[in-house]
C-alpha positions in Angstrom: -3.9 -22.3 5.2 -1.8 -19.2 4.7 -1.3 -16.8 7.6 -2.0 -13.2 6.5 -2.7 -9.9 8.3 -6.2 -9.3 6.9 -8.8 -9.4 9.6 -12.5 -9.9 8.9 -15.3 -8.4 11.1 -16.4 -11.8 12.4 -12.8 -12.7 13.4 -12.0 -9.4 15.3 -15.1 -8.0 16.8 -14.5 -9.5 20.3 -11.1 -7.6 20.4 -12.2 -4.3 19.0 -11.1 -2.5 22.2 -7.5 -3.3 21.5 -7.3 -0.8 18.7 -8.8 2.2 20.5 -6.5 5.2 20.7 -6.6 8.5 22.6 -5.0 10.4 19.8 -7.2 12.5 17.5 -6.8 11.0 14.0 -7.2 13.2 10.9 -9.4 11.8 8.1 -10.1 12.7 4.5 -13.2 11.4 2.7 -13.2 10.8 -1.1 -16.7 10.0 -2.3 -18.6 11.5 -5.2 -22.1 10.9 -3.9 -23.0 13.8 -1.6 -25.5 11.9 0.6 -23.3 9.0 1.3 -20.3 11.3 2.0 -22.5 13.2 4.5 -23.3 9.9 6.2 -19.6 9.0 6.4 -18.8 12.4 7.9 -21.5 12.1 10.5 -20.3 8.6 11.6 -16.7 9.8 11.8 -17.4 12.9 13.8 -19.6 11.0 16.2 -16.2 9.8 17.6 -14.2 12.3 19.6 -11.0 10.7 18.5 -11.6 11.4 14.8 -11.5 14.7 12.8 -12.5 15.1 9.2 -10.0 17.5 7.7 -11.2 17.4 4.0 -13.7 16.0 1.5 -13.2 15.2 -2.2 -15.6 14.4 -4.9 -13.2 12.7 -7.3 -9.7 11.1 -7.4 -7.9 14.3 -8.5 -9.3 16.2 -5.6 -8.5 13.4 -3.2 -4.8 13.5 -4.3 -4.6 17.2 -3.8 -6.3 17.0 -0.4 -4.0 14.2 0.9 -0.9 16.0 -0.4 -1.9 19.1 1.5 -3.3 17.6 4.7 -1.2 14.4 5.1 -4.1 12.7 7.0 -3.8 9.6 9.1 -6.7 7.9 7.2 -8.3 8.2 3.8 -11.7 6.7 3.1 -12.1 6.3 -0.7 -14.6 5.0 -3.1 -13.5 3.2 -6.3 -16.1 4.6 -8.7 -15.4 8.3 -9.0 -15.2 10.8 -12.0 -12.1 12.3 -13.5 -9.7 9.9 -11.7 -10.9 6.7 -10.2 -10.1 5.4 -6.7 -7.5 2.8 -7.8 -5.3 5.3 -9.6 -5.8 7.8 -6.8 -4.6 5.2 -4.3 -1.5 4.4 -6.3 -0.5 8.1 -6.4 -1.4 8.7 -2.7 0.8 5.8 -1.7 3.7 7.8 -3.2 3.0 11.2 -1.9 1.7 10.2 1.6 3.1 6.8 2.5 2.0 7.2 6.1 -1.7 7.7 5.2 -3.7 4.6 5.7 -6.3 3.9 3.1 -9.7 2.2 3.6 -11.7 1.5 0.5 -15.5 1.9 1.0 -17.2 0.3 -2.0 -20.4 -1.2 -3.3 -18.4 -3.8 -5.3 -18.5 -7.2 -3.5 -16.2 -8.7 -6.1 -12.9 -10.4 -5.7 -11.6 -8.5 -8.7 -12.1 -5.1 -7.1 -10.8 -6.4 -3.7 -7.6 -7.7 -5.3 -7.1 -4.5 -7.3 -7.6 -2.3 -4.3 -5.1 -4.3 -2.2 -2.6 -4.3 -5.0 -2.9 -0.6 -5.4 -2.0 -0.1 -1.7 -5.2 0.0 0.3 -5.0 -1.3 3.9 -8.7 -2.3 4.0 -11.9 -2.9 2.0 -15.3 -2.3 3.5 -18.6 -2.9 1.7 -21.1 -0.1 1.7 -23.7 -2.5 3.0 -21.9 -2.6 6.3 -23.6 -1.3 9.4 -22.2 1.5 11.7 -20.7 -0.9 14.1 -18.6 -2.6 11.4 -17.7 0.8 9.9 -16.3 2.1 13.2 -14.5 -1.2 13.8 -12.9 -1.1 10.3 -11.7 2.5 10.9 -10.2 1.7 14.3 -8.5 -1.5 13.0 -6.9 0.4 10.1 -5.8 3.3 12.3 -4.2 0.7 14.6 -1.9 -0.4 11.7 -3.8 -3.6 10.9 -5.7 -4.6 7.8 -9.4 -5.1 7.5 -11.6 -6.9 5.0 -15.3 -7.2 5.1 -16.2 -10.7 6.3 -18.3 -11.3 3.1 -15.0 -12.2 1.5 -14.1 -15.8 2.4 -10.7 -16.9 3.7 -10.0 -18.8 0.5 -10.4 -15.6 -1.6 -7.9 -13.8 0.7 -5.5 -16.7 0.7 -5.5 -16.8 -3.1 -4.6 -13.1 -3.1 -1.7 -13.3 -0.7 -0.4 -16.4 -2.5 -0.4 -14.8 -5.9 0.1 -11.1 -5.2 3.9 -11.2 -5.5 3.6 -12.9 -8.8 1.0 -10.6 -10.3 3.1 -7.8 -11.8 0.9 -5.6 -13.9 1.9 -4.2 -17.2 0.7 -0.9 -15.7 4.1 -0.8 -13.9 5.8 0.2 -17.1 3.7 3.4 -17.3 4.5 6.6 -15.5 1.9 8.0 -13.1 1.0 10.7 -15.6 0.6 8.1 -18.4 -1.7 6.1 -16.2 -3.8 9.2 -15.5 -4.1 9.9 -19.2 -4.9 6.3 -20.0 -7.8 6.3 -17.5 -9.2 9.6 -18.6 -9.0 8.8 -22.3 -10.5 5.4 -21.8 -13.5 7.2 -20.1 -14.1 9.0 -23.3 -12.5 12.4 -22.6 -11.0 14.3 -25.5 -7.4 15.5 -25.4 -8.6 19.0 -24.6 -10.8 17.7 -21.7 -7.9 15.6 -20.3 -5.6 18.6 -20.6 -8.0 20.8 -18.7 -8.4 18.1 -15.9 -4.7 17.6 -15.6 -3.6 21.2 -16.2 -1.3 20.3 -19.1 -1.4 21.1 -22.8 -3.4 19.0 -25.4 -0.1 18.3 -27.1 1.3 16.8 -24.0 -1.8 14.7 -23.6 -1.3 13.4 -27.1 2.3 12.6 -26.4 1.4 10.7 -23.3 -1.4 8.8 -25.1 1.0 7.8 -27.9 3.6 6.6 -25.3 0.9 4.5 -23.5 -0.2 2.9 -26.8 3.4 2.2 -27.8 4.4 0.7 -24.4 1.3 -1.5 -24.1 1.2 -2.4 -27.8 -2.3 -0.9 -28.3 -3.5 0.2 -31.7 -6.6 2.3 -31.2 -8.9 3.8 -28.6 -11.0 0.7 -28.3 -7.9 -1.3 -27.4 -7.0 1.3 -24.9 -10.5 1.3 -23.3 -10.6 -2.5 -23.2 -7.1 -2.6 -21.5 -8.2 0.0 -18.9 -11.3 -2.1 -18.1 -9.5 -5.4 -17.8 -7.0 -3.8 -15.4 -9.6 -2.3 -13.1 -9.1 1.4 -14.2 -12.7 1.6 -15.3 -14.9 0.6 -12.4 -18.5 0.0 -13.5 -21.3 1.5 -11.4 
């Protein structure tokens, strides 16, 4: 059995008091469903030690908020418009390396768990969790530890930590902007729509798209979309 820092709910609940802190922690929420985002905010603000300093409805807004606020914690969904959670996490790890990231997702799938951890998340909590587990996950992440919902078995986590260093994605050869263009084009946006979202010119979008297809040896938009889906850039609802 491999020893790893990921802590499941069932393994840690008796020691939850160890991660309590007197410091007021600043939190950003990135979730595109208003009702669920409201629920997250209410649960966070019920704790005197937590302060919500910003809310985003998509990945691009999340990046902008985190760049400005440099929060202690980011709660982020994977399925969001414009720029999904995985790409947002990759960028946020660069611009705010001290910000801890907890994914809150409906996807109880090893594929999404692995993708989130590889992108740089410190934890993965399923939306089916109750309030007690939610607060525990937040406190554990803020204490500098990792947290994974206990629905994921130890064998799944062991396989991830065994193979993670060997799983170098071809995405690594793309620049951050190229990954953003790849994701947005794969979602069906036109060059003009991508340009508007990223505040660049349609010609620049076309250049980035051409570079992506050349680097990844893709030959048409269908190839590009299939690649994005296989590599977790398109997260199905």
